[in-house]
C-alpha positions as CSV (number, residue, x, y, z in Angstrom):
1,X,-44.2,4.4,12.2
2,X,-45.5,2.1,14.8
3,X,-46.1,2.8,18.4
4,X,-47.3,-0.3,20.1
5,X,-46.5,-1.9,23.7
6,X,-47.5,-5.3,24.9
7,X,-47.6,-6.2,28.5
8,X,-48.6,-8.9,31.1
9,X,-48.8,-7.7,34.7
10,X,-50.9,-7.6,37.6
11,X,-53.2,-4.5,38.4
12,X,-51.8,-2.6,41.6
13,X,-55.3,-1.2,42.6
14,X,-58.8,-1.7,41.5
15,X,-59.6,0.1,38.0
16,X,-60.8,3.7,38.6
17,X,-63.8,4.4,36.2
18,X,-65.2,7.8,35.3
19,X,-67.1,9.6,32.2
20,X,-66.2,12.6,30.4
21,X,-68.7,15.4,29.6
22,X,-69.7,13.8,26.7
23,X,-70.4,10.5,28.2
24,X,-67.3,8.7,27.3
25,X,-66.2,6.2,29.7
26,X,-62.6,6.3,31.1
27,X,-61.0,3.7,33.4
28,X,-57.4,3.8,34.7
29,X,-55.4,1.6,36.7
30,X,-51.9,0.9,37.3
31,X,-50.1,-2.5,36.2
32,X,-47.2,-4.2,37.7
33,X,-44.9,-5.8,35.4
34,X,-42.0,-8.0,36.6
35,X,-38.9,-8.8,35.2
36,X,-36.5,-11.6,36.8
37,X,-33.0,-12.0,35.8
38,X,-29.3,-13.0,37.2
39,X,-27.1,-10.2,38.4
40,X,-23.2,-10.7,37.2
41,X,-22.6,-12.2,40.7
42,X,-25.3,-14.8,39.8
43,X,-28.0,-13.7,42.1
44,X,-31.2,-14.0,41.1
45,X,-33.2,-10.7,41.2
46,X,-36.7,-9.3,40.2
47,X,-37.3,-5.9,39.1
48,X,-41.0,-4.3,39.1
49,X,-41.9,-1.7,36.6
50,X,-44.9,0.3,37.0
51,X,-47.0,1.3,34.2
52,X,-50.4,3.8,34.2
53,X,-52.8,2.2,31.7
54,X,-56.0,4.1,30.4
55,X,-58.9,2.6,28.4
56,X,-62.2,4.4,26.6
57,X,-65.5,3.2,26.0
58,X,-66.5,-0.5,25.9
59,X,-63.0,-1.4,26.9
60,X,-63.0,1.0,29.7
61,X,-66.3,-0.5,31.3
62,X,-65.3,-4.2,30.6
63,X,-62.1,-3.7,32.5
64,X,-64.0,-1.8,35.3
65,X,-66.4,-4.9,35.6
66,X,-64.1,-7.9,35.4
67,X,-60.7,-6.6,36.5
68,X,-59.6,-5.9,40.2
69,X,-56.6,-5.6,42.5
70,X,-54.2,-8.4,41.5
71,X,-55.8,-9.5,38.5
72,X,-53.2,-10.8,35.7
73,X,-54.1,-9.1,32.4
74,X,-52.4,-8.7,28.9
75,X,-52.7,-5.2,27.5
76,X,-51.6,-4.1,24.2
77,X,-51.7,-0.3,23.2
78,X,-49.8,2.4,22.5
79,X,-47.6,4.8,24.5
80,X,-48.5,8.4,25.1
81,X,-47.0,11.3,26.9
82,X,-47.9,14.8,27.9
83,X,-45.9,17.7,29.8
84,X,-47.5,19.4,33.1
85,X,-46.3,21.3,36.1
86,X,-46.1,19.6,39.3
87,X,-47.1,21.5,42.8
88,X,-43.3,22.7,42.9
89,X,-43.5,24.4,39.4
90,X,-41.3,22.0,38.0
91,X,-42.3,20.7,34.3
92,X,-42.7,17.1,34.1
93,X,-43.6,14.5,31.6
94,X,-46.1,11.6,32.4
95,X,-46.2,8.4,30.4
96,X,-49.1,6.2,30.1
97,X,-50.2,3.5,28.1
98,X,-53.9,3.8,26.2
99,X,-55.2,0.4,25.6
100,X,-56.8,-0.8,22.5
101,X,-56.7,-4.6,23.5
102,X,-57.1,-6.6,26.7
103,X,-56.8,-10.2,27.5
104,X,-57.9,-11.6,31.1
105,X,-55.2,-13.9,31.9
106,X,-56.6,-15.6,35.6
107,X,-57.8,-18.8,35.9
108,X,-61.1,-19.6,35.0
109,X,-63.1,-18.8,38.1
110,X,-60.4,-16.8,39.7
111,X,-61.5,-13.4,39.8
112,X,-64.2,-12.5,42.1
113,X,-66.6,-15.5,41.8
114,X,-67.2,-14.8,38.2
115,X,-67.1,-17.4,35.4
116,X,-64.8,-15.3,33.1
117,X,-61.8,-17.1,32.4
118,X,-59.4,-15.6,29.9
119,X,-61.4,-13.8,27.3
120,X,-60.6,-10.8,25.3
121,X,-61.6,-7.5,24.4
122,X,-60.8,-4.6,22.2
123,X,-61.3,-1.1,21.2
124,X,-60.4,2.2,22.5
125,X,-60.4,5.6,21.0
126,X,-59.9,9.2,21.9
127,X,-56.9,10.2,24.4
128,X,-56.5,11.8,27.6
129,X,-53.6,12.9,29.8
130,X,-51.0,10.7,31.4
131,X,-50.2,10.2,34.9
132,X,-47.3,9.2,37.0
133,X,-47.6,7.5,40.4
134,X,-46.8,10.5,42.8
135,X,-46.6,13.7,40.5
136,X,-49.9,14.1,38.9
137,X,-52.3,16.6,40.4
138,X,-55.5,14.5,40.4
């Protein structure tokens, strides 16, 4: 079986890093992926899909250090889901991407004054719950 997703998009907000009780770094952020197409009438349209990204350990720390709102990035990972009950008592399913690879795509020098252009990082382990923009109670 294969569970792999590859995305190129822009961060919707600055990464949010925290640590588990065991000291494992966790970074989360939202990623906007745009799709351009022509409608049946020939009109150009653009559609944005938002993905919740989570990374662990060294990759989480790198993302927190070098990415910021608006950063263009390639993310490779796997899709995860979990069920939870929202504030109204409705059971929902949340989806997120657990990142295993990351490639910064901003032009060299474009990311808040650093000299790190397109460079890669990889490595993630562990798993945590998923989130959706409006329904997760945290």
